[in-house]
C-alpha positions as CSV (number, residue, x, y, z in Angstrom):
1,X,-14.3,-8.8,-3.1
2,X,-15.4,-9.5,0.3
3,X,-14.1,-9.6,3.8
4,X,-15.2,-11.1,7.1
5,X,-14.3,-9.6,10.7
6,X,-13.6,-12.3,12.5
7,X,-13.6,-13.1,16.4
8,X,-11.6,-16.0,18.6
9,X,-14.4,-16.6,20.9
10,X,-13.7,-20.1,22.4
11,X,-10.1,-21.1,23.8
12,X,-8.0,-22.9,21.6
13,X,-7.3,-25.8,24.2
14,X,-7.7,-28.5,23.1
15,X,-8.1,-28.2,18.6
16,X,-5.8,-29.7,16.6
17,X,-2.0,-28.5,15.5
18,X,-4.4,-28.5,13.0
19,X,-7.0,-25.6,13.6
20,X,-4.5,-24.2,15.4
21,X,-2.7,-23.8,12.6
22,X,-4.9,-22.2,10.4
23,X,-6.1,-19.5,13.5
24,X,-1.9,-19.0,13.4
25,X,-3.0,-18.0,9.6
26,X,-5.6,-16.1,9.9
27,X,-3.6,-14.0,12.2
28,X,-5.6,-15.3,15.4
29,X,-3.4,-15.1,18.7
30,X,-5.6,-14.4,21.9
31,X,-9.2,-14.6,23.0
32,X,-12.3,-11.9,21.9
33,X,-10.0,-10.8,19.5
34,X,-10.7,-9.9,15.8
35,X,-9.4,-9.5,12.3
36,X,-10.1,-8.7,9.0
37,X,-9.9,-11.3,6.5
38,X,-10.0,-11.0,2.2
39,X,-12.9,-13.7,0.9
40,X,-10.0,-15.4,-0.4
41,X,-10.9,-19.6,-0.9
42,X,-7.7,-20.3,0.4
43,X,-9.1,-17.7,3.5
44,X,-12.8,-19.7,3.7
45,X,-11.2,-23.0,4.1
46,X,-8.8,-22.3,7.2
47,X,-12.2,-20.7,8.1
48,X,-14.1,-23.3,7.8
49,X,-12.1,-25.5,9.9
50,X,-11.6,-23.1,12.8
51,X,-16.0,-22.7,12.2
52,X,-16.7,-23.9,15.3
53,X,-14.1,-21.8,17.4
54,X,-14.6,-18.3,15.9
55,X,-17.7,-15.7,15.1
56,X,-17.4,-14.6,11.4
57,X,-19.3,-10.9,10.2
58,X,-19.5,-10.3,6.4
59,X,-18.4,-6.6,6.3
60,X,-19.3,-4.2,3.4
């Protein structure tokens, strides 16, 4: 199963409550923090909602 390295590159300021909740659920709390997430339908949906705030790199 694929994995993604997700880095928060834009501030949560100005984001909606739903987007902030998705970032927290993904494990992103601070700017430039990177987490590794497995590719599941749930995590991909959360990533899609905050795609404009994060940088995504697929890990092989």
